[in-house]
N, C-alpha and C positions, 0 to 999 in steps of 0.2 A: 504494500500500500504506500502511496506517495507520502502520507503523513508520517510514516515511520522511517524516513530517510534523513539523517542529520547532515547538514552542510557545513556547520561550524560548531566546534566544541571548545569551551574555555573553562579552565579551572580557575575559580575566583576565591582563593583561600581567605582574602580579606573580608569577603561577604559570606564565607562558609558555605559555598555553593558551587555547583557546576552549571554553566549556561550552555544550552544547546539551541541552535537555530535549526529549524526543520525545513525541509524542501517545500512544505505547504505554506511557509511564512510564519508559522507559530514559533514563539520563543519560550523555552522552558527554563526556569530557574529552580534547579533541584538542590535542596539543602543537603549538605554533606552528611549530616547526622541521619537524615531520612534515607539516603542511599545506603549507608552502612547498616541502618536498622532493618532495611528490607532486602539485604543481600540475599540473592537466590541460591547461593552455593549449598551443597549438602552439609558442610560443617555448620552452617548457620540455621538451615531449615530442616535438616534431616532428609529423609527420603519420602516426604509427603508432598502432595500437590498443593495443599493450602498454605499460603504464605502467612507468617506470623511476625510481628514486630519483635526485634531483638534489641533490648535496651543497650545503649552505648553512649559514649561521650566524645565521639570522634568529630573533629571540626576541620581537619586538614586532609588533603589528598596530594600525594607526592607525584602522581602520574596517572595517565590513562592511555591504554593501548587498544587499537582496533583488534577485534577477533573476527577474522574473515571479513565479510561484508554485511554482517548481521548484528554485531554486538560490540560492547566495550568492556574492558576489565580495568579496575582501578586499584591503585596502591594507596590504601588508606593510612592515615597517620598512626593508627594503632598497630600497624604491621600486617594487617589482613589484606590479602590480594587474590583470593581464589574464586571470587564471584565473577560470573560472566553475565552481563546485563544486556539482554537482547534489546534492540532499538525499540520494539513495541513495548517491552517492559518499562524502559526508561520513560517513554511518552506517557504511559499509564500511571507512572509514579509521580508525574507532575502535579503538585498541589493545586495549581490553577485549573486543572482539568478534571477534578473530582466530580463535578456536576455531569460531565460527559461520560466518564468511565466508572464512577463509584470510588469508594475508598480502596486503598491498596489491598486490604485483606479480602475484598470482594472481587476486585478487578484483575488481580495478578495470580498467575499460576506458576508454580515452581516446576521446572522441567528437568530436575536432576534424576 
C-alpha cells in the first residue's frame, strides 16, 4: 500500500522521537518510548500474536537500519536492537492515527 512507504526517516533524540515522512504525504512523529514499548520482537512479546505494552524508560535511539524493503530495526539507548518494525506496523503505531487504526494493542499484530 502506498501509505506504508517511508520516504524520509529522522531520529530526533532531542524530541525523543522518530519522524517518518510517508509517500502519501503523512508525517508521523513516533515517540521513542512508544517504539520501545511496542517492540514486536519475540524477546519483548513472546510468541503470541497480540501485542502488549512493555514498560520502559528509553528516550534515545542510536541508529536505524533498513531491513529489506519492508521494515526498520532500531538500536535503542537501553541496548535493545532485535525488533524488526514493518512499515505498516510503524504507521499503525503513530499516535496521531489512532482514530484511523485503533490503539496499538488492537491494531498491531506481532509476526514472530
